[in-house]
C-alpha positions in Angstrom: 0.0 0.0 0.0 2.8 2.4 0.9 4.4 1.7 -2.5 1.2 2.4 -4.3 0.7 5.7 -2.5 4.3 6.7 -3.2 3.8 6.0 -6.9 0.5 8.0 -7.0 2.2 10.9 -5.2 5.1 10.8 -7.7 2.7 10.8 -10.7 0.8 13.8 -9.3 4.1 15.6 -8.8 5.2 15.0 -12.3 1.9 16.2 -13.7 1.9 19.3 -11.6 5.5 20.4 -12.1 6.5 18.7 -15.3 9.5 16.7 -16.2 12.9 18.4 -16.6 13.2 19.8 -20.1 9.5 19.9 -20.8 7.1 22.8 -20.6 5.7 23.4 -17.2 2.1 23.0 -16.2 2.0 25.6 -13.3 1.2 28.7 -15.4 -0.5 27.0 -18.4 -0.5 30.2 -20.3 -2.5 32.2 -17.8 -3.0 32.9 -14.1 -1.6 30.1 -12.0 -2.6 28.7 -8.5 -2.7 31.8 -6.2 -1.0 29.9 -3.4 2.0 29.3 -5.5 3.1 32.9 -5.4 1.0 34.4 -2.6 0.5 33.5 1.1 -3.2 34.0 1.8 -2.8 35.3 5.4 0.9 35.9 5.7 1.2 32.5 7.5 2.9 29.2 7.1 1.7 26.4 9.4 -0.1 29.1 11.5 3.1 31.1 12.0 3.6 34.5 10.5 6.0 34.2 7.6 7.7 37.4 8.4 8.8 36.1 11.8 10.0 32.6 10.9 13.6 32.3 12.0 16.2 31.9 9.3 13.7 31.9 6.4 15.4 33.9 3.7 13.0 32.8 1.0 9.2 32.7 1.0 9.0 35.6 3.3 5.8 37.6 2.7 6.3 40.9 1.0 4.1 43.4 -0.7 0.8 42.0 -2.1 1.4 39.0 0.2 3.9 37.6 -2.2 6.1 34.7 -1.1 9.1 36.9 -1.4 10.4 40.3 -0.4 9.6 41.6 -3.9 8.0 40.4 -7.1 11.2 39.0 -8.6 12.1 37.1 -5.5 8.7 35.4 -5.6 9.4 34.3 -9.2 12.9 33.1 -8.4 11.6 30.9 -5.6 10.9 28.5 -8.5 12.8 29.9 -11.4 16.1 30.6 -9.6 16.7 27.6 -7.4 19.4 25.0 -8.1 22.9 25.3 -9.5 22.7 22.8 -12.5 21.0 23.2 -15.9 17.3 22.6 -15.2 14.3 23.1 -17.3 12.6 26.5 -16.6 15.4 28.1 -14.5 16.6 31.5 -15.5 19.1 32.0 -12.6 21.7 29.8 -11.0 21.6 29.6 -7.2 24.8 30.5 -5.4 26.6 31.7 -8.6 29.4 34.1 -7.8 32.5 35.3 -9.6 35.3 32.8 -8.9 32.8 30.2 -7.6 29.7 28.5 -9.1 29.3 29.4 -12.8 26.0 30.2 -14.4 24.5 26.9 -15.5 21.3 27.9 -17.4 21.2 28.0 -21.2 17.8 29.3 -21.9 17.4 31.5 -24.9 16.9 34.5 -22.7 20.1 33.9 -20.7 21.0 33.3 -17.1 20.6 36.3 -14.8 23.6 35.0 -12.8 25.9 36.6 -15.4 25.2 39.8 -13.5 27.2 38.4 -10.6 30.2 37.4 -12.7 31.9 40.7 -12.0 34.4 41.9 -14.7 36.0 45.3 -14.2 35.4 46.4 -17.8 31.8 45.3 -17.8 30.3 45.8 -14.3 26.5 45.6 -14.3 26.1 46.2 -18.0 25.6 42.5 -18.8 21.8 42.2 -18.3 18.5 43.5 -17.2 19.2 44.3 -13.6 16.2 42.9 -11.9 15.6 43.8 -8.3 15.3 40.5 -6.3 16.5 41.1 -2.7 16.1 37.5 -1.6 18.5 36.4 -4.3 21.0 39.3 -4.1 20.0 41.0 -7.3 20.1 44.8 -7.1 19.1 47.7 -9.3 21.3 49.0 -12.1 24.2 50.9 -10.6 24.5 53.3 -13.7 21.0 53.8 -15.1 18.0 55.3 -13.3 15.5 54.4 -16.1 15.3 52.3 -19.2 17.3 53.7 -22.1 14.8 55.5 -24.3 12.0 55.3 -21.7 10.9 56.2 -18.2 10.7 52.7 -16.6 12.5 53.2 -13.2 15.5 51.0 -12.6 14.7 50.8 -8.9 11.3 49.3 -9.8 12.4 46.7 -12.3 11.2 43.2 -11.6 10.4 40.0 -13.5 6.8 41.2 -13.5 7.9 44.4 -15.3 8.0 42.3 -18.5 6.0 39.2 -17.7 2.4 39.5 -16.6 2.1 36.9 -13.7 -1.6 36.8 -14.2 -1.3 36.1 -17.9 -4.2 38.2 -19.1 -3.0 38.7 -22.6 -4.1 35.9 -24.8 -4.0 34.8 -28.5 -7.3 34.2 -30.1 -8.3 31.8 -33.0 -7.7 34.6 -35.6 -4.1 35.0 -34.3 -4.7 38.4 -32.8 -4.3 39.4 -29.1 -6.8 40.7 -26.6 -6.0 42.2 -23.2 -9.2 42.0 -21.1 -9.7 44.3 -18.2 -10.2 42.6 -14.8 -13.7 41.3 -14.5 -14.5 41.6 -18.2 -15.9 38.4 -19.7 -13.7 36.8 -22.3 -12.7 33.4 -23.7 -10.6 31.4 -21.2 -7.0 30.4 -21.7 -6.7 26.7 -22.2 -2.9 26.3 -22.4 0.5 28.0 -22.9 1.1 30.0 -26.0 4.9 29.5 -26.0 5.1 26.2 -27.8 3.0 26.6 -30.9 -0.4 25.7 -29.6 -3.4 27.4 -31.3 -6.9 27.7 -29.9 -9.2 24.8 -30.8 -12.0 27.2 -31.7 -13.3 30.7 -31.0 -14.5 29.7 -27.5 -11.0 29.3 -26.1 -7.6 31.0 -26.3 -4.0 30.3 -25.5 -1.6 32.5 -23.5 0.8 35.0 -24.8 4.4 34.1 -25.5 6.2 33.7 -22.2 3.4 35.4 -20.4 4.7 38.8 -21.7 2.6 41.8 -20.8 0.4 43.0 -23.7 -1.1 46.3 -24.8 -2.7 48.0 -21.8 -0.5 46.2 -19.2 0.7 48.4 -16.4 3.2 46.6 -14.1 2.2 47.1 -10.5 5.8 47.8 -9.6 5.8 51.1 -11.5 4.8 54.1 -9.5 5.0 56.1 -12.7 2.3 54.0 -14.3 4.1 52.9 -17.4 1.5 51.3 -19.7 2.4 49.0 -22.6 1.4 50.1 -26.1 2.4 47.0 -28.0 1.5 43.3 -27.7 3.9 40.4 -27.2 5.6 38.8 -30.3 4.4 35.8 -32.2 7.0 33.0 -31.5 7.3 29.3 -31.0 9.8 27.7 -28.6 10.6 24.0 -28.3 9.4 22.5 -25.0 13.0 21.6 -24.2 14.8 25.0 -24.4 17.5 24.9 -21.7 20.2 23.4 -23.8 23.7 24.3 -24.9 24.9 24.8 -28.5 27.3 22.0 -27.9 24.4 19.5 -28.4 22.7 21.3 -31.3 21.4 24.4 -29.5 17.8 25.7 -29.4 16.0 27.3 -32.2 13.2 29.6 -31.2 11.1 30.5 -34.3 10.5 34.1 -33.6 7.6 35.2 -35.9 7.2 38.9 -35.7 6.8 41.8 -33.2 9.7 41.2 -30.9 11.4 44.6 -31.4 8.0 46.3 -31.4 7.3 44.8 -28.0 10.7 45.9 -26.6 9.6 49.4 -27.6 7.2 49.4 -24.7 10.1 50.4 -22.5 12.7 51.5 -25.0 10.6 53.4 -27.5 12.7 56.6 -27.3 15.8 54.7 -28.4 14.0 53.0 -31.2 12.4 56.1 -32.6 15.8 57.6 -33.2 16.7 54.9 -35.6 16.6 51.4 -34.2 13.3 50.6 -36.0 14.0 50.8 -39.7 10.9 52.5 -40.8 11.1 55.4 -38.4 12.7 58.8 -38.4 16.5 58.6 -38.2 16.7 55.2 -39.8 20.2 54.4 -40.8 21.8 56.1 -37.8 21.5 53.0 -35.8 21.1 49.3 -36.6 17.6 48.5 -37.8 15.5 46.0 -35.9 11.8 45.7 -36.7 9.3 43.8 -38.7 10.3 45.6 -41.8 14.1 45.3 -41.4 14.2 42.4 -43.9 17.3 40.2 -44.3 16.8 40.4 -48.1 18.2 43.9 -48.0 21.8 43.9 -49.1 21.7 40.1 -49.6 21.9 39.4 -45.9 19.9 36.2 -46.1 22.3 34.7 -48.6 25.3 35.7 -46.5 23.7 34.2 -43.3 23.2 30.9 -45.1 26.7 30.8 -46.5 28.6 31.9 -43.4 30.1 29.1 -41.3 32.9 31.0 -39.6 35.6 33.5 -40.4 37.0 32.9 -43.9 34.5 30.0 -44.5 31.4 30.8 -46.7 30.7 27.2 -47.7 27.5 26.8 -45.8 24.0 26.1 -47.1 20.5 27.1 -46.2 19.5 23.7 -44.8 21.9 23.8 -41.9 22.8 27.4 -41.5 20.8 28.5 -38.5 23.0 29.6 -35.6 21.2 30.0 -32.2 23.7 32.7 -31.3 22.3 34.8 -34.1 18.6 34.4 -34.3 16.2 36.4 -36.5 12.4 36.7 -37.0 10.6 34.6 -39.6 8.3 37.6 -40.4 5.0 35.8 -40.0 2.3 35.0 -37.5 1.4 31.8 -39.2 1.9 29.2 -36.5 2.0 26.3 -38.9 4.9 28.0 -40.6 6.6 28.8 -37.3 6.3 25.2 -36.1 7.9 24.0 -39.3 10.7 26.6 -39.0 11.3 25.7 -35.3 11.8 22.1 -36.2 14.6 22.6 -38.7 18.2 23.7 -38.7 17.6 25.8 -41.8 18.3 29.5 -42.2 16.3 32.2 -43.9 14.4 31.2 -47.1 11.1 32.9 -47.4 12.3 36.5 -47.9 10.2 37.8 -45.1 12.8 37.2 -42.3 13.9 40.3 -40.4 16.4 41.5 -37.8 15.1 41.9 -34.3 16.4 43.1 -31.0 17.2 39.6 -29.9 19.3 39.0 -33.0 22.1 40.7 -31.0 20.9 40.8 -27.4 19.7 38.3 -24.8 16.4 39.2 -23.0 17.7 38.4 -19.5 21.5 38.6 -19.4 24.8 37.4 -20.9 28.5 37.7 -20.1 29.0 40.6 -22.4 28.5 44.4 -22.3 24.9 45.5 -23.2 23.8 41.9 -22.7 24.9 41.0 -26.3 25.1 37.4 -27.4 28.8 37.6 -28.2 31.7 39.9 -27.2 31.3 43.0 -29.4 34.0 44.8 -27.4 36.8 42.8 -29.0 37.6 42.4 -32.7 38.6 38.8 -32.3 36.7 36.1 -30.4 39.3 33.3 -30.8 43.1 33.3 -31.2 45.2 31.2 -33.5 45.7 28.3 -31.1 42.2 27.1 -30.5 41.4 29.3 -27.5 39.5 32.4 -26.6 41.2 35.7 -27.4 39.7 37.5 -24.5 38.7 35.1 -21.7 38.8 37.5 -18.8 40.8 35.0 -16.9 38.5 32.0 -17.1 38.3 29.8 -20.2 35.6 27.6 -18.7 33.4 30.6 -17.9 33.9 32.1 -21.4 32.9 28.7 -22.9 29.6 28.8 -21.0 29.1 32.4 -22.2 28.9 30.9 -25.7 26.6 28.1 -24.5 29.4 25.6 -24.6 30.2 26.2 -28.2 33.9 25.7 -28.3 36.5 28.1 -29.6 37.6 25.5 -32.1 34.1 25.3 -33.5 34.5 28.9 -34.6 38.0 28.4 -36.0 41.2 30.4 -35.5 41.0 34.2 -35.5 37.2 34.2 -35.5 35.9 37.7 -35.6 32.7 39.0 -34.1 29.4 37.3 -35.1 28.1 40.5 -36.7 29.7 38.8 -39.7 27.1 36.1 -39.7 25.0 38.7 -41.5 27.6 41.0 -42.9 30.7 38.8 -43.7 33.2 41.7 -43.5 35.9 39.4 -42.0 
């Protein structure tokens, strides 16, 4: 009987929390179980959570969150453990000279912010405030570049809507219902290519990102989003290194436009190709097509410095992603399942072509070291390793220096081939 009970308990646990490497069932594209993030009466086993001795996590904070702040409540689940594990976006106990960042999600591991490098400082990521996990506000910026979003109020919930109210409908559009407004229910996650079965149901927004009308509660200045989340399809196993093939997220369209919710001032001076000042900065938008200047052909041919022998069928590099330029989820699912590069002519540059959404090891949270002309030297090692070859290898998601080749130059050349 005890064995049967144990097996039933295990089965329930697997259904509830998911297996390592698979999509998780806790959020399911919308609002999750309230008790997972909040303590109903600021108590645990009838004892006030704020007075429990030695309890550094799950201490009730504002909004009765199980954390001192919003990010800490998120990292109770998404930031525990020091090995590569499914949905984790931070590595517990990571410190410079100690435990290395271990997560390889497309967005990056926030722990890179703790790998202090004199020439980089806190420039390597979005500096979330998560007091329970020793993440602090940006030491240089008081607000988002090109916007007013305060650095002292920047939490996970500043980008992700924990209640998941933005949803994708059967026609592929988004709707952000006001609280209490009747609307179709969310039946599952919208991150892995699911589409609503019919008009009576919906799926969640990609990665629970806040949509048009979303006002993060952390912002006293009441910043309200103007743009909806992107169309995108991720594989269910997404925490993988490039050493074993890497992860291809089929970004569809709208990523840069969504980033403009906080960085609109930067983009209106030239980042978004169709706007005033275009050409003064690198374009990144739905209309910044790779067909311009033959970029798609270069991307497909480029293997590494001095090697342009590649072909479209195997040319995709997860270190240099792009958008497919479509909201057709059948097409996105097909693209996500291949190693092929651009082929339709609708593909475009996006913010995440060069940056990671969470953090990286490089200045301005870029995907590779743009601060140095060379990535590798002539002897099979990293040209600039900042004193730690193993750490630098992780920064490139375990893609080795020898995979790039000797004297490999910056990966801007994947699109421009000026090396």
